[in-house]
C-alpha positions in Angstrom: -116.6 0.5 -1.5 -114.1 -1.3 0.8 -111.1 -2.6 -1.0 -107.3 -2.9 -1.1 -105.0 -2.3 -4.1 -101.3 -2.4 -4.5 -101.5 0.3 -7.2 -103.5 3.0 -5.3 -105.1 3.9 -2.0 -108.5 3.0 -0.9 -111.8 4.4 0.2 -113.5 2.6 3.0 -116.9 3.0 4.8 -116.6 4.5 8.2 -118.0 3.0 11.3 -119.1 6.4 12.6 -122.7 6.6 13.7 -124.2 10.1 14.4 -125.9 11.0 17.7 -129.6 10.5 17.0 -130.3 14.1 18.1 -127.6 15.5 15.8 -128.0 13.6 12.5 -128.1 16.6 10.1 -125.0 18.3 8.6 -125.6 21.6 10.3 -126.2 20.0 13.7 -123.0 18.0 13.3 -121.1 21.1 12.3 -122.5 23.7 14.7 -123.3 21.9 17.9 -119.7 21.2 19.0 -118.9 24.9 18.4 -122.0 26.2 20.2 -122.7 23.8 23.1 -119.5 21.9 23.9 -117.5 22.7 27.0 -113.9 21.8 26.0 -111.2 20.6 28.2 -108.7 23.0 29.6 -105.2 22.5 28.1 -102.2 24.4 29.3 -100.2 25.4 26.2 -96.5 26.5 26.4 -96.0 29.2 23.7 -92.8 30.0 21.9 -91.8 32.1 18.9 -89.9 30.3 16.1 -87.9 32.1 13.5 -88.5 31.0 9.9 -86.1 30.8 6.9 -87.8 33.8 5.3 -87.0 36.2 8.2 -90.4 35.9 9.8 -91.8 34.4 13.0 -94.5 31.8 13.8 -96.0 30.8 17.1 -95.8 27.2 18.3 -98.1 26.1 21.1 -96.8 23.0 23.0 -98.8 20.6 25.1 -98.0 17.4 27.0 -94.8 16.0 28.5 -91.2 16.7 27.6 -90.7 13.3 26.0 -92.5 10.9 23.7 -93.9 11.0 20.2 -94.7 14.4 18.9 -97.9 15.3 17.0 -98.0 18.5 14.9 -101.5 20.0 14.8 -102.8 22.3 12.1 -105.9 24.3 12.8 -108.6 25.3 10.3 -109.6 28.7 8.9 -109.9 31.2 11.8 -109.1 28.4 14.2 -106.4 28.2 16.9 -105.6 26.9 20.4 -109.2 27.8 21.4 -110.7 25.5 18.8 -112.7 22.9 20.6 -111.7 20.1 18.2 -108.1 20.9 18.8 -108.4 21.0 22.6 -110.3 17.7 22.6 -107.8 16.0 20.4 -104.9 17.4 22.5 -106.4 15.9 25.6 -106.8 12.5 24.1 -103.3 12.5 22.7 -101.8 13.3 26.1 -103.9 10.5 27.7 -102.2 8.1 25.3 -98.7 9.3 26.1 -98.2 11.6 23.1 -97.2 15.2 23.2 -97.6 17.8 20.6 -97.6 21.4 19.3 -99.9 23.5 17.2 -98.5 25.7 14.5 -100.4 28.9 14.5 -101.1 30.2 11.0 -99.2 33.3 10.1 -101.1 36.4 11.1 -103.5 34.6 13.4 -101.9 35.2 16.8 -99.8 38.3 16.1 -99.0 40.5 13.1 -96.0 38.8 11.5 -93.4 40.9 9.8 -93.6 39.5 6.2 -96.6 39.8 3.9 -97.5 36.1 4.2 -100.9 35.4 5.6 -101.9 31.8 6.3 -103.7 30.1 3.5 -104.4 26.7 1.9 -101.3 26.8 -0.2 -98.7 27.7 2.5 -96.8 24.6 3.4 -93.5 26.2 4.2 -94.1 26.5 7.9 -95.0 22.9 8.3 -92.0 21.9 6.3 -89.7 24.1 8.5 -91.1 22.8 11.8 -91.0 19.1 10.7 -87.4 19.4 9.7 -86.5 21.4 12.8 -88.1 18.8 15.1 -86.4 15.9 13.3 -83.0 17.6 13.6 -83.5 18.2 17.3 -84.9 14.8 18.1 -84.0 12.4 15.3 -85.2 9.3 17.2 -88.6 10.7 18.1 -91.6 9.6 16.0 -93.2 12.7 14.3 -96.9 12.6 13.4 -99.4 15.2 12.3 -103.1 16.0 12.2 -104.9 18.8 10.4 -108.5 20.0 10.1 -110.2 21.6 7.1 -107.6 24.2 5.8 -105.0 22.6 8.1 -105.8 19.2 6.6 -105.4 20.6 3.1 -102.0 22.1 4.0 -101.0 18.8 5.5 -101.9 16.7 2.5 -100.3 19.2 0.1 -97.1 19.2 2.1 -97.0 15.4 2.2 -97.5 15.3 -1.6 -94.8 17.8 -2.2 -92.3 16.0 0.1 -93.1 12.4 -0.9 -90.6 10.0 0.8 -88.5 12.9 2.1 -90.9 13.9 4.9 -89.7 13.1 8.5 -93.3 12.4 9.5 -94.3 8.8 10.1 -98.1 9.2 9.7 -100.8 11.8 9.4 -104.6 12.3 9.7 -106.6 15.0 7.8 -110.2 15.8 8.5 -112.9 17.5 6.4 -110.4 18.6 3.7 -111.4 21.0 1.0 -109.4 19.0 -1.6 -110.4 21.4 -4.4 -110.4 24.9 -2.9 -112.3 26.6 -5.7 -115.2 24.1 -5.4 -115.3 24.8 -1.7 -115.5 28.5 -2.3 -118.3 28.0 -4.7 -120.2 25.6 -2.4 -120.0 27.8 0.7 -121.5 30.8 -1.0 -124.9 29.2 -1.9 -127.8 28.1 0.2 -127.7 27.6 3.9 -123.9 27.2 3.7 -123.6 31.0 3.4 -123.9 31.3 7.2 -120.5 29.6 7.5 -119.0 31.9 4.8 -120.2 35.0 6.7 -118.7 33.9 10.0 -115.4 32.9 8.5 -115.0 36.1 6.5 -115.7 38.1 9.6 -112.9 36.3 11.4 -110.5 36.7 8.5 -111.2 40.4 8.1 -110.6 40.9 11.8 -107.2 39.1 11.6 -106.2 41.1 8.6 -107.1 44.4 10.2 -104.5 43.8 12.8 -101.8 42.8 10.3 -102.6 45.8 8.1 -102.6 48.2 11.0 -99.0 47.3 11.7 -97.9 47.8 8.1 -97.3 44.2 7.1 -100.4 43.7 4.9 -100.1 46.1 1.9 -103.6 45.5 0.5 -106.6 47.6 -0.3 -108.4 47.2 3.0 -111.5 48.9 1.6 -111.7 46.1 -1.0 -111.0 43.5 1.7 -113.7 44.8 4.0 -116.2 44.9 1.1 -115.6 41.3 0.2 -118.9 39.4 0.2 -117.5 35.9 -0.6 -114.2 34.1 -0.7 -113.6 34.9 -4.4 -113.6 38.6 -3.6 -111.7 38.2 -0.3 -109.0 36.0 -1.9 -108.7 38.3 -4.9 -108.2 41.3 -2.5 -106.1 39.7 0.2 -105.0 36.1 0.1 -103.6 36.1 -3.5 -101.5 39.4 -3.3 -100.1 38.6 0.1 -99.0 35.1 -0.9 -97.7 35.6 -4.4 -100.7 34.3 -6.4 -102.0 36.2 -9.5 -105.6 36.1 -8.3 -108.1 33.9 -6.4 -108.3 31.4 -9.2 -104.6 31.0 -9.4 -104.6 30.5 -5.6 -107.3 27.9 -5.7 -105.6 26.0 -8.5 -102.2 26.0 -6.8 -103.4 25.7 -3.3 -105.5 22.6 -3.7 -104.3 19.2 -2.3 -106.2 16.9 -4.6 -103.6 16.8 -7.4 -100.9 15.9 -4.9 -102.6 13.0 -3.2 -101.0 10.4 -5.4 -97.5 11.4 -4.3 -98.0 10.8 -0.6 -95.7 8.1 0.8 -96.6 7.7 4.4 -99.7 6.1 6.1 -102.3 8.8 5.8 -105.9 8.6 7.1 -108.5 11.1 5.7 -111.8 11.4 7.5 -114.6 12.9 5.5 -118.4 13.1 5.6 -120.5 13.0 2.5 -122.9 15.6 4.0 -120.2 18.2 4.6 -122.0 21.5 4.1 -118.7 23.1 3.0 -118.1 20.8 0.1 -120.0 18.9 -2.6 -119.6 15.2 -3.0 -117.9 15.8 -6.3 -114.7 16.9 -4.6 -114.2 13.6 -2.7 -111.3 11.9 -4.4 -111.6 8.3 -5.8 -109.3 5.5 -4.6 -107.4 5.8 -7.8 -106.2 9.3 -6.9 -104.5 8.1 -3.7 -101.1 6.5 -3.3 -101.1 3.0 -1.6 -100.5 4.4 1.9 -103.6 6.6 1.7 -107.1 5.8 3.0 -110.2 7.9 2.9 -112.6 6.8 5.6 -116.0 8.1 4.3 -119.2 8.4 6.4 -122.6 9.3 5.2 -123.0 11.8 8.0 -120.7 13.9 10.1 -120.9 17.5 8.8 -117.7 19.6 8.7 -115.3 18.8 11.5 -118.2 17.4 13.4 -118.6 13.6 13.8 -120.6 13.7 17.0 -121.6 10.2 18.1 -123.3 8.9 21.3 -121.6 7.2 24.2 -123.2 4.4 26.2 -124.9 6.9 28.5 -126.4 8.7 25.5 -124.1 11.7 25.8 -122.2 13.3 22.9 -119.1 11.3 22.0 -116.5 13.1 19.9 -115.7 10.2 17.7 -113.3 12.2 15.4 -110.9 12.9 18.1 -110.7 9.3 19.3 -110.3 8.1 15.7 -107.4 10.5 15.2 -105.7 9.5 18.4 -106.2 5.7 17.9 -104.6 5.9 14.5 -101.6 8.0 15.4 -101.0 6.2 18.7 -100.9 2.9 16.9 -98.3 4.1 14.4 -96.3 5.7 17.2 -96.3 2.5 19.2 -95.3 -0.1 16.6 -95.1 1.7 13.3 -98.0 -0.4 11.9 -101.3 0.8 10.5 -104.3 -0.5 12.3 -107.9 0.0 11.4 
């Protein structure tokens, strides 16, 4: 599977080894959420105006100088997501600072109809350009998980060589959003669908109560799967015809070949959110792109074992090692 080509990217075998007590996909996915005590990070919050007369929230961490890493959370995630807190801690230990872009509608009811989704790249584009204009000599990097990873890869494909970002990492990406919606509504994966839909409905209730979500809330609350929820809410709020139009236009897979900066994609074959069929081949990637594929790891899991036998959050260290190397000498090191 390992290989290098001048014509396209590559897919390599990961060195990740799961903790022997958490080898299955559900253990890898759920245990960090259920059992982990995350580090405490002090975020500095600010509201940022957007070009479409709306506001987003930026959550800063780290020092006032140094390379900046933009973090993009997953569906129903945020500054309390344990993977984000763990990564922020490691980034700060390596001399990097950063900020999380809170998805529209997640921390407060934004004015416009927009509600964060897989296809909304405008806020990342705005923040990247704003940071580059403010600090043109500062290296800008990014990392995204799940939905955030899909947004990041889509943005990079849309921008091509015009992005001010120097490198990026995306984890557990639903490259083809429709296939993800289909996979998560069958079998044991339905438990993830149920939890995610509950979180989305709660976020949308707040937005609707303040008049910025003109949708049929009865239909939203009745939604039993993502097809029904996205038909009732995501599509109309974000300018898509329906859920299928959203899935087609919001998927990052067709854009991977246009990415022009070093990009590392971490993915597990046993991800319970996705079938193996959605994992792109090397031929779909541009030369700067690498998929690091592991047999195990679940969805945003990747729990290894440290020398004492305790859980080791390998994903967070891998993200930090990659981005810190690029920030330090602008070279790609595996």
